C-alpha positions in Angstrom: 6.4 16.3 -103.5 10.1 17.2 -103.1 10.9 20.9 -103.2 11.7 22.4 -106.6 15.4 23.2 -107.0 16.1 26.7 -108.3 19.8 26.6 -108.0 20.4 24.5 -111.2 18.4 27.0 -113.2 20.4 30.0 -111.8 23.7 28.2 -112.4 23.0 28.5 -116.2 22.2 32.2 -116.1 24.4 35.0 -117.3 26.0 37.3 -114.8 23.3 39.9 -115.2 20.6 37.3 -114.7 22.3 35.9 -111.6 22.6 39.4 -110.1 18.9 40.1 -110.7 17.9 36.8 -109.1 20.2 37.5 -106.1 18.7 41.0 -105.7 15.1 39.6 -105.6 15.3 36.2 -104.1 13.9 35.4 -100.7 16.6 34.9 -98.0 16.6 34.0 -94.3 15.4 37.4 -93.3 12.4 37.1 -95.7 11.7 33.6 -94.4 11.5 34.9 -90.8 9.1 37.7 -91.9 6.9 35.3 -93.8 6.8 32.9 -90.9 5.7 35.8 -88.6 2.9 36.7 -90.9 1.8 33.1 -91.3 1.8 32.7 -87.5 -0.4 35.8 -87.1 -2.9 34.5 -89.7 -3.1 31.1 -88.1 -3.5 32.4 -84.5 -6.1 35.0 -85.5 -8.1 32.4 -87.4 -8.0 29.9 -84.5 -8.9 32.5 -81.8 -11.6 34.0 -83.9 -12.9 30.5 -84.6 -13.2 29.7 -80.8 -14.9 33.0 -80.2 -17.4 32.3 -83.0 -18.1 28.8 -81.6 -18.8 30.3 -78.2 -21.2 32.7 -79.7 -23.0 29.9 -81.5 -23.3 28.1 -78.2 -25.0 31.1 -76.6 -21.9 32.5 -75.0 -21.2 35.7 -77.0 -18.4 37.7 -75.5 -16.2 34.8 -74.5 -12.9 35.2 -76.3 -10.8 32.4 -77.6 -7.1 32.1 -76.6 -4.8 29.8 -78.5 -3.4 27.3 -76.0 0.3 26.5 -75.7 0.2 23.2 -77.7 -1.5 25.0 -80.7 0.9 28.0 -80.4 3.8 25.6 -80.8 2.0 23.8 -83.6 1.3 27.1 -85.4 4.8 28.3 -84.9 6.5 25.2 -86.2 4.1 25.0 -89.1 4.7 28.6 -90.0 8.5 28.1 -90.0 8.2 25.1 -92.3 5.8 26.7 -94.6 7.7 29.9 -94.8 10.8 28.0 -96.0 8.7 26.3 -98.7 7.1 29.5 -99.8 10.5 31.2 -100.1 11.9 28.2 -102.1 8.9 28.2 -104.4 9.2 31.9 -105.0 12.9 31.6 -105.8 12.1 28.9 -108.3 9.3 30.9 -109.9 11.6 33.9 -110.0 14.2 31.9 -111.9 11.6 30.7 -114.4 10.4 34.3 -114.9 13.9 35.5 -115.5 14.5 32.8 -118.0 11.2 33.6 -119.7 12.3 37.3 -120.0 15.6 36.2 -121.6 13.7 34.1 -124.1 11.4 36.9 -125.1 14.0 39.7 -125.0 17.5 38.2 -125.4 19.1 41.7 -125.2 17.4 42.6 -121.9 19.6 44.5 -119.4 19.1 44.8 -115.7 16.7 47.7 -116.0 14.4 45.6 -118.3 14.6 42.7 -116.0 13.8 44.9 -113.0 10.7 46.5 -114.6 9.3 43.2 -115.9 9.9 41.3 -112.7 8.3 43.9 -110.5 5.2 43.6 -112.6 5.4 39.8 -112.3 5.9 39.9 -108.6 2.9 42.2 -108.0 0.6 40.0 -110.0 2.0 36.8 -108.4 1.8 38.2 -104.8 -1.8 39.3 -105.2 -3.2 35.8 -105.9 -0.6 33.9 -103.9 -1.1 35.8 -100.7 -4.9 35.5 -101.0 -4.5 31.7 -101.6 -2.3 31.3 -98.5 -4.5 33.4 -96.3 -7.6 31.5 -97.3 -5.9 28.2 -96.6 -4.9 29.3 -93.1 -8.3 30.8 -92.4 -10.1 27.6 -93.4 -7.7 25.2 -91.7 -7.3 26.9 -88.4 -11.0 27.8 -88.1 -11.7 24.1 -88.5 -9.0 23.2 -85.9 -10.7 25.6 -83.5 -14.1 23.9 -84.1 -12.5 20.5 -83.5 -10.8 21.6 -80.3 -13.9 23.5 -79.0 -16.1 20.4 -79.4 -13.4 18.0 -78.0 -13.0 20.1 -74.8 -16.7 20.9 -74.5 -18.3 17.4 -74.9 -21.5 18.7 -73.3 -22.2 20.4 -76.6 -22.0 17.3 -78.8 -25.8 17.1 -79.2 -26.2 19.4 -82.2 -25.5 19.6 -85.9 -23.4 21.5 -88.5 -24.1 22.7 -92.0 -21.3 23.2 -94.5 -21.0 26.8 -95.7 -20.9 28.2 -98.3 -23.1 25.8 -100.2 -21.6 26.4 -103.6 -18.9 23.7 -104.1 -16.3 22.7 -106.8 -15.0 19.3 -105.6 -16.6 16.0 -104.8 -15.6 16.0 -101.2 -17.2 19.4 -100.5 -20.2 18.5 -102.7 -20.9 15.4 -100.5 -20.8 17.3 -97.2 -22.8 20.1 -98.5 -25.5 17.7 -99.8 -25.7 16.1 -96.3 -27.4 19.2 -94.9 -27.5 18.8 -91.1 -24.4 16.7 -90.1 -24.1 15.5 -86.5 -21.4 17.6 -84.7 -19.3 14.6 -83.7 -19.2 13.5 -87.4 -18.5 17.0 -88.7 -15.6 17.5 -86.3 -13.8 14.5 -87.8 -13.6 16.1 -91.3 -10.5 17.9 -92.2 -10.8 21.2 -94.1 -9.6 22.7 -96.4 -10.2 19.8 -98.8 -8.3 21.5 -101.6 -6.5 24.6 -102.7 -8.9 27.7 -102.5 -11.3 25.7 -100.4 -13.5 28.3 -98.5 -15.7 26.0 -96.5 -16.4 25.9 -92.8 -19.0 24.4 -90.5 -22.0 26.5 -89.4 -22.6 25.0 -86.0 -25.8 24.7 -84.1 -25.5 23.6 -80.4 -28.4 22.3 -78.4 -29.1 22.5 -74.7 -28.1 24.9 -72.0 -24.5 25.9 -71.5 -22.7 27.2 -68.4 -20.7 30.0 -70.1 -18.3 30.3 -67.2 -17.2 26.7 -67.5 -16.8 26.8 -71.3 -13.4 25.8 -72.5 -12.0 28.6 -74.6 -8.5 27.5 -75.4 -6.3 28.7 -72.6 -3.9 25.9 -71.7 -5.0 25.7 -68.0 -6.7 22.4 -67.7 -3.9 20.5 -66.0 -3.1 23.4 -63.7 -6.8 23.6 -62.6 -6.7 19.9 -61.8 -3.6 20.5 -59.7 -5.3 23.3 -57.7 -8.4 21.1 -57.0 -6.0 18.3 -55.9 -4.3 20.7 -53.4 -0.9 20.6 -55.0 1.5 23.4 -54.2 4.6 24.6 -55.9 6.2 25.8 -52.7 7.6 29.3 -52.0 10.3 30.5 -54.4 11.7 33.8 -55.3 14.8 35.9 -54.7 15.5 39.6 -54.4 13.6 41.6 -57.1 10.7 43.8 -57.5 8.6 42.9 -54.4 5.6 44.8 -55.9 2.2 43.5 -57.0 3.0 40.0 -55.9 6.2 39.7 -57.9 9.2 38.8 -55.8 12.0 38.4 -58.4 12.8 35.4 -60.7 14.0 32.4 -58.6 17.6 31.9 -59.2 17.5 34.0 -62.3 18.6 37.4 -60.8 21.1 39.1 -63.1 20.3 37.1 -66.2 21.4 33.7 -67.5 25.1 34.2 -67.5 26.5 34.9 -70.9 23.3 36.6 -72.2 23.4 34.4 -75.3 20.0 33.7 -77.1 19.1 30.0 -76.8 17.5 28.3 -79.7 17.9 24.6 -78.7 15.7 23.0 -76.1 18.7 20.8 -75.0 20.8 23.9 -74.2 18.0 25.5 -72.2 17.3 22.2 -70.3 21.0 22.2 -69.4 20.6 25.8 -68.0 17.7 24.7 -65.9 19.5 21.6 -64.7 22.3 23.9 -63.5 19.8 26.1 -61.6 18.4 23.0 -59.9 21.8 21.8 -59.0 22.3 25.1 -57.2 19.1 24.7 -55.2 16.6 26.6 -57.3 13.3 25.2 -58.6 13.9 22.0 -56.6 10.3 21.8 -55.6 9.0 22.1 -59.1 8.3 18.7 -60.7 10.4 17.4 -63.6 7.5 17.9 -66.1 7.0 21.5 -65.1 10.6 22.7 -65.3 11.2 20.9 -68.6 8.1 22.7 -69.9 9.7 25.9 -68.7 12.9 25.0 -70.7 10.9 24.2 -73.8 9.0 27.5 -73.4 12.2 29.4 -72.9 13.8 27.8 -76.0 10.8 28.6 -78.2 10.7 32.2 -76.9 14.4 32.7 -77.6 14.0 31.1 -81.1 11.2 33.5 -81.9 12.6 36.7 -80.3 16.4 36.2 -80.4 18.5 38.0 -77.9 16.9 39.6 -74.8 17.2 43.3 -74.5 20.5 44.8 -73.3 18.9 48.0 -72.1 20.8 49.1 -69.0 17.6 49.4 -67.0 16.4 45.9 -68.1 19.7 44.4 -67.1 19.8 46.1 -63.7 16.1 45.9 -62.8 16.5 43.0 -60.4 19.4 44.7 -58.6 17.9 48.1 -57.8 14.4 47.7 -56.5 13.3 51.3 -57.1 13.6 50.7 -60.9 10.5 48.6 -60.7 8.2 51.3 -59.3 8.2 53.7 -62.3 7.4 57.3 -61.4 6.4 56.8 -57.8 6.8 59.6 -55.1 7.0 56.9 -52.4 10.2 55.8 -53.9 11.7 59.1 -54.8 10.2 59.4 -58.3 11.9 57.8 -61.3 15.0 55.7 -60.6 17.8 57.1 -62.9 17.5 54.0 -65.1 13.7 53.6 -64.9 12.7 56.4 -67.3 15.1 55.0 -70.0 13.6 51.5 -69.4 10.1 52.9 -69.8 11.0 54.5 -73.1 12.7 51.3 -74.3 9.6 49.3 -73.6 7.3 51.8 -75.3 9.6 51.6 -78.3 9.3 47.8 -78.5 5.9 46.8 -79.9 5.0 43.1 -80.0 5.5 41.7 -83.5 2.6 39.2 -83.1 -0.3 38.5 -80.8 0.9 37.0 -77.6 -0.5 35.4 -74.4 1.5 36.4 -71.4 1.2 35.2 -67.8 1.8 36.9 -64.5 1.7 35.2 -61.1 0.3 37.1 -58.1 0.5 36.3 -54.4 -0.2 37.6 -51.0 -2.3 40.7 -50.2 -2.6 41.6 -53.8 -4.7 38.5 -54.7 -7.9 39.6 -53.0 -7.6 43.1 -54.5 -7.0 41.8 -57.9 -9.9 39.2 -57.9 -12.3 41.8 -56.6 -12.2 43.6 -60.0 -15.2 42.6 -62.1 -15.5 41.4 -65.7 -15.6 44.3 -68.1 -13.8 46.6 -65.6 -10.4 48.2 -66.3 -7.4 48.4 -64.0 -3.8 49.5 -64.2 -0.5 48.6 -62.6 1.6 51.6 -61.7 4.9 49.7 -61.7 6.7 47.9 -64.4 4.9 44.6 -64.8 6.9 41.4 -65.2 5.2 38.7 -67.4 6.3 35.5 -69.0 5.3 33.6 -72.1 5.6 30.5 -69.9 2.6 29.6 -67.7 4.8 27.3 -65.7 7.2 30.1 -64.8 4.4 32.5 -63.9 2.9 29.8 -61.6 6.2 29.8 -59.6 5.5 33.5 -58.7 2.1 32.6 -57.2 4.2 30.8 -54.5 1.1 28.6 -53.8 -1.3 27.8 -56.6 -4.2 27.3 -54.1 -3.8 30.9 -52.7 -2.2 32.9 -55.5 -3.7 34.2 -58.7 -2.7 34.0 -62.3 -3.2 36.8 -64.8 -3.6 35.5 -68.3 -2.9 38.5 -70.6 -4.1 38.7 -74.1 -1.5 41.0 -75.6 -2.2 42.0 -79.2 0.4 42.8 -81.9 1.7 46.3 -81.5 1.3 46.6 -77.7 4.6 47.6 -76.0 6.5 44.7 -74.2 10.2 44.2 -73.9 11.8 40.8 -74.0 14.3 41.0 -71.2 15.2 37.5 -70.0 15.7 34.2 -71.9 15.4 31.6 -69.1 12.3 33.3 -67.6 10.7 33.8 -71.1 10.2 37.3 -69.5 8.5 40.3 -71.1 8.4 43.6 -69.2 5.3 45.7 -69.7 5.6 49.5 -69.1 4.7 51.2 -65.9 1.0 52.3 -65.9 0.0 49.4 -68.2 -3.8 49.1 -68.4 -5.9 46.0 -68.6 -9.6 45.1 -69.0 -11.0 41.9 -67.4 -12.7 39.6 -69.8 -13.2 36.5 -67.7 -12.5 35.1 -64.2 -12.3 31.4 -63.4 -11.4 30.6 -59.8 -8.0 32.2 -59.3 -7.4 32.8 -63.0 -8.2 36.2 -64.4 -8.2 36.7 -68.2 -7.5 40.2 -69.3 -6.9 42.2 -72.4 -3.8 44.4 -72.4 -5.5 47.6 -73.6 -3.0 50.5 -73.2 -0.6 52.6 -71.2 -1.7 55.4 -68.8 0.0 58.7 -68.4 
């Protein structure tokens, strides 16, 4: 169905009606806000869906993490849907204004404002619930499909459609089937209609190795590379030098003009320039192009990196990295301001961040057990790009990768576009939720004193 056009309706309005529509219509800022909320709903439903599937399989406690391909899918879908939602709202708003004029031809802007605020409150109540239910149903089902596809050892089981009360023939059919083989159930797309509340209650058979259960993290190809003995080679330039981080290869001092990049092609050109100057030459084409796509997507979502003085200078003055550390003379003059800037920058959405670790820090890190907490006293450099984090492992067979579940509201400052880099505050605290080989999954739980 083509989008409804609200502009022709508004073109026929009086000046007062046009002003009222202008004051209340959804614009680009609103679309961005709507997209952000939609993305959070989709991601939460997917990750909760994976977590629920693991519990059904006898692995309660394993947490789902939305992988990169689904993050991209959810992000793109949210942007598209947000534009449609805003357009529909603007059309409905125009219709509501026209209806008020029909009922009250003498209405002034105050009458319009009062009536429209009532209309908006009523509309938003049911519309937001409808959208949230759609996202919950769709992305819970996607999580089930992905879980089964990546854990084929669990195929011998069945699913029952819940809730059993149905209103459409499609849902009635699947509810009447009772126990549906998992492989068959996973091929069915839900929601089947607007306000469809249905999901599959899954029952898995057989024993499961919970440590080997796929839980969504986009690490399959990397794990195969490790077992194949592939190496990324040693990279890195002057930088922090602490906790296994040795600076961003070829990226010291920023990307040049400091402009936010929103197009993949532009970011690819930036990476090609780095490679022409001898950086990232040992990283295969697929990996650095993935870095470029990740960087473009991050810049599209977060805009300009921070221009905080400490963030800009942090690769040039090593002591900035160490926070309040007596071994390095306490706070660097710029470090305390940088710490405050990070603490004042809560993540607007749930994120998965990555941090590569190498050298003597690997053994210490991997000795921490599941359920235990640990902290990093220095500023912690992380990236939204797994490929970039892998570079800082120097050797994927010997380094370690922190996969950080960073929830909305946790402090993290976007500081570099090419590196998709987010800086966590000094004394950031983490809790280990899982360990698989050299990969450690952690929750970012707070900041120490």
